[in-house]
C-alpha positions as CSV (number, residue, x, y, z in Angstrom):
1,M,51.3,179.6,117.5
2,V,55.2,179.8,116.5
3,E,56.1,181.0,112.9
4,V,58.8,178.5,111.4
5,N,60.7,179.9,108.3
6,L,62.1,177.1,105.9
7,W,64.5,176.9,103.6
8,S,63.6,177.0,99.9
9,G,63.5,173.4,99.0
10,L,60.8,172.4,101.7
11,R,58.2,174.9,100.1
12,R,56.8,172.2,97.8
13,F,55.8,170.5,100.9
14,T,54.1,173.2,102.4
15,G,52.1,174.4,99.3
16,G,54.8,176.9,98.5
17,E,54.7,178.6,102.2
18,Q,58.1,179.7,103.3
19,V,57.0,180.6,106.6
20,V,54.4,177.9,108.5
21,S,52.9,178.5,111.8
22,V,52.1,175.5,114.5
23,E,51.2,175.1,117.8
24,A,54.4,174.3,120.3
25,S,56.4,175.3,123.0
26,T,59.4,173.4,122.4
27,I,61.5,172.3,119.4
28,G,60.3,168.9,119.6
29,E,56.9,169.8,119.9
30,M,57.4,172.1,116.7
31,L,58.9,169.3,114.8
32,D,56.0,166.9,115.8
33,A,53.8,169.7,114.7
34,L,55.4,169.9,111.4
35,K,55.1,166.3,110.8
36,R,51.8,166.5,111.4
37,A,50.7,169.5,109.4
38,H,52.8,168.8,106.3
39,P,53.6,165.1,106.2
40,G,56.0,165.6,103.4
41,L,58.3,167.3,105.5
42,E,58.7,164.2,107.8
43,P,61.7,162.6,105.7
44,F,63.8,165.7,106.2
45,L,63.1,166.4,109.5
46,E,63.7,162.7,110.6
47,D,67.2,163.1,109.0
48,G,68.1,165.7,110.9
49,V,67.7,169.5,110.8
50,T,69.3,172.9,112.4
51,V,67.1,174.7,114.4
52,A,67.5,178.4,115.0
53,V,65.7,180.3,117.5
54,D,66.3,184.1,118.1
55,G,69.6,183.9,116.4
56,E,71.0,181.0,118.3
57,V,71.9,177.5,116.9
58,I,70.0,174.8,118.9
59,T,71.3,171.1,118.4
60,A,69.9,167.9,119.9
61,Q,67.8,169.9,122.3
62,H,64.2,168.9,121.8
63,N,63.1,170.2,125.0
64,A,64.5,173.9,124.4
65,P,61.5,176.3,124.8
66,I,60.3,178.4,122.0
67,K,58.4,181.2,122.8
68,P,55.2,182.6,120.5
69,D,57.2,185.6,119.3
70,S,60.6,183.7,119.0
71,E,62.2,184.1,115.4
72,V,62.4,180.5,114.2
73,F,64.3,179.1,111.2
74,L,64.7,175.4,110.0
75,M,68.2,174.9,108.3
76,Q,69.3,172.1,106.6
77,R,71.9,170.1,108.6
78,L,75.6,170.1,107.4
79,K,77.3,167.0,106.4
80,G,80.5,166.2,105.5
81,G,83.9,165.1,106.7
């Protein structure tokens, strides 16, 4: 199981939970598992998020591995110009 830390705006879709656990070994699997477990997250995840694993920001690498003891954070994707 991977523990995923969410930003505060997503807690309303997880019953108030800031940290949720899902079964996953890659970023893509984690995102898919989050959508299945908490369907309200899907629009935000589909819009794009930033994922940090063990302090390293991972972008556009759905096959990047995640270990069960990794520290995982979902952050809002920065937009602008």
